[in-house]
Residue, then its C-alpha position, 0 to 999 in steps of 0.5 A: m499500500e502506497y501512502t501519499s504526502g499531505a500536499a498530494s492529497w489535497q491537490k487531488v481533492l482540489r482537482r476533483a472539486v474543480v472537475g465537479l464544477l465544470p460543465r458535464g458533457p451531454r451524457q452527463r447532463r441531469p435529465g429535465w424530469s428529474i427537476g420537474v418531478p419534484l415541482i409537479a409533486a409540490a403542485a399537486g400536493l398544494l392542489f390536494t391541500t386546497t381541495a380538502t380545505t374547500a370540501g371541509g369533509t364532504p365530497l365536492r361532486e356530489d349532487r347537492r340538488p336534494q339538499l337544496a330542494q330540502l332547504i327551499e322546503d324548509r324555508r317555505e315552512q318557516v315563511a308559512a309559520s311566520e305568516a301565521k304568527a303575523a296573522r294571529l298578532r293582527a287579529e289580537v291588535e284588531e280585537q284590542t282595537g275594538e275593545l278600545a274603540g268602545a270607550d275611546g271616542p278618538i279611536k272609534a273615529q280612526r277605526d270607522r275611517a279606516a274601515a271606509t277604506r278597507q275595501a278600496a285598499g284591497f283588505t276585504a274580500l270581493t265577489g262579483s262578476g269577472i274573468t279567469i285566466e290560466l297560462n301554462d307551460a306547454p307539455r313535454r314530449a315522451d322523448q323529451s325532444l323539442p318542437k322544430g325550431a323551438s328552444n326551451d324558452d319558447l316552451v314556458v310561461h315568462q314573467g313578461d306574459v303574466q305581466a301583459v295579462v295583469n296589465a290588460l285586466w287593470a287596463g280593463g277596470a278591474e275592480a280586484m285581482s288575484i294571482m294563485n288565489v293571492r290578492v295583488l294590488s297595482t303596486s304588486a310586483v310580478r316576477c318569474v324565477g325560471n318557469t315559477l312565479l315569484l310573488h310577495g315572497r312565495v313561489y307558485s308553479p304553473p299553470f298560473k290562474i289570474v282572476a279579476i272582478g269587473d266587466p267581462a266585455a271590457f277585460q276582453r277588449e283589452l286582452a284582445a288589444s294587448e300586444g304581449v298577450r297577442l304574442f303569447r297566443e301565437a306561441v299557444d298556437h305554435y307551441q301548444l302552451g296553455y291559455s284559457e278565459n272563463i267568464s263566471t262569478v269569482t271571488v277574490p280574497a283579501f290582501e293579507d301581506s305586509t302593509a309597511l312601506q318598503t321603498a319610497k322615493v321623493p319626486r323632484 
């Protein structure tokens, strides 16, 4: 065995270090994937962590439509309970006001004054000659196909269709009106969400029934003159949407929604 001096050993170490710093030939170059693999692994780990945090322990691809339907049903029940409580409280206030009116002159005077305007304001039910109109979506085919040249929007009742009928009935001198057996006033907003009707915070599905008390002949004239109603009737002929008019004695319920002022605008 041969031994080298300390200087020779350090020279060898230095040469090896310098050689290690020099560029390597093509065959000695580190492959690109050896650097990319750690980067890809780090990115995948970050993605998995983000997904787990977002999911919160629940599957992200799970169909949550049943949960949404249940949520809507729960909210409907809550609204119904709140409306029942509000009606009960209104009845209690009315009863106590009536008791005070028997012994307090100013209260009785204001009570009589309010009673005289209840019918005009829509707070009493009315019965009389009138018209009932129903609007309905087109029936779906068994194979779920669409009529030639039609889209899904062509086969459903839209907000503009309902509003056109309502406006025509107001123009025909309607004394009282209801939609889906809910009393509406001239300030009631008619909105559609998809193919459902949103009225006073409640959702209704077609067919949409509109009832108005007044002169049936005047109603029919205004309906015939309405551009919106005419367009809907054309869609009825082309796509088999539902439209019917029925003249008879009808009843419109009293307005039972909140009377609190929601918004106001000062005229300029």
